[in-house]
Steps between C-alpha positions, in 0.01 A plus 500: 500500500339314214785304339598258775156380613402406146825303454496326838135407457610269218836396647336372820398193295862390485554155656663435836572181698185395689347824369660692788525826301800646690517829311403845625546821302562839657403785270767772503382711208330490163799317350677348801413223742670264741446126501504328841479146632238434768680274748170343609465362147822304470566127549813456714418138596462383140701754303804456722735689266258787430536414130132464419402834652779667301371318192153631577620858523671457165175371349306794640745755359498327162120518501502872578751549219274327245192701601696825496646428155151450359428859604815653354686505830841352578551364851840559659574290809776546757545245777557667837750232606699221342280189453704310760385750765133415461504126564624515863290811563189314386586188699596686819212747510331500839153643508320686222726733305525649152835421340598762239584314180527725195437844359281520190496785250272549198622695198321580175638298209289498183727230354456246777290194415384223735636152440162354594139604468409627851170310469704181553578612855141459616444191284802326656382253764628191679287194428480205733216357293556179301685554175378375167698200378671680212870579553634853462505581126856492356478861384400620847773291664760645264385855570507445877849353473606811307357731770680307775828494306480874436494547877795266560289201613392164362153367439467122494192283462422149619229304318582142600195391707700269725753768588224758552327269750828444688552873529143567611529227762820660630322836508226352720757347735681835532174685561382254765839510671513880502146536634617309807784745570363752752658813353405419143154382601411809700627733230325344201174428683479868595451563127229234450158644424256219578175680415372754253444739790865481608617545142282805446606647833877459450525510117831316512639157583411153374128495430335156513337576162837555336650197674223286346406343830203500734505714813469186716794319339705819509423559868577139593840510330583829671375425850586130524826456308595213732256288300750523215751308711286190544550246219131446424397866503817597318412263216140626490600866501761439233232353276269794574778749427591323176137487389469875555793561267332309217683407179848651471625446144798735536723615783711810448829588666675834518866484593790740531670739739238592758583436862743792542312824581616692192397212277167458677397860438599493132327165458171669592512681169565172318214320673254781426598491132469122500160496675354762268628298204326194645179704516546628147504139379175424683674280757502486880757390754482391861828486698598225742703703746594227745707327233748788513465638854527157666871423484465123486241526224714748306800269523287204386357704211845587370598134500170396340510757218871560456423874495704721732386823665124440471309779672147445369303184421149522361235324303426678173225465245142591420224494759155644542511862626605477866359707787677833531695554819405822673715807551517772759351833401700782354442700819664225707811503280557871463655714774451873446739743669 
């Protein structure tokens, strides 16, 4: 079987929340495969609706589709259940299990053309490094708005420095609050990779290099979150956190129908198109997840921006090349019958 490994070897660079990489692929034949969700790589404490894992599966399938099209192959995908079935199955999984998600079929199609250069898939990276002070060029912003609109969503930008600082401060408050919730804390910290050795061993999760923080500061935040509740340490850590973010000339928002399972899966395709377009323009993004997963913060953000149905908030702009997050090997993703 030569087709699938070469496609999945590129598609494994698709993004996922906290770099959990929930996908597994069972090879059924030269042209057929089954996509599964690894229940040990989901986030039930943070992703309480299952929406972000469904989004992730949509991004992965979109990535496979692009790589296949570049090789004259058309990918046909059939979900094994209605999208609404997956969310409770993901959230209620007890113990390690592989959740069958979709059938994939490759067919020759000399007329198929990829919408994006597959090289963008490996160039696409999240950057937590400081952004250069220039705002997003108008042409790039217009193109990104077009990509979002084509997928039934809205792309908005915020460039007012005062408003940006208010939003970043609210993000820090939401993060510090959530880190002191036992379920959330234990789940996210299990994905922290404090050292290069841990990152190389696991090849997943939130690597301290990519988080632009020192192993000591990262470990302290993870192991002593109670410090974030004391007024003095809270103020100090907020300043440290803000300094790590560096200049943020532009915040981006993506909004639209997302939180229902069917919408979440389809939105994965939209986000992959959007992120590859960001890369094509030489830009980077870094999401602030707590602003949408923390209900109080999400409610505040809607009032602050006047934008309904926000499902992704991120800084966007130009930075130095960031460290590349690691990925599991092809052998760890593929399941051969």
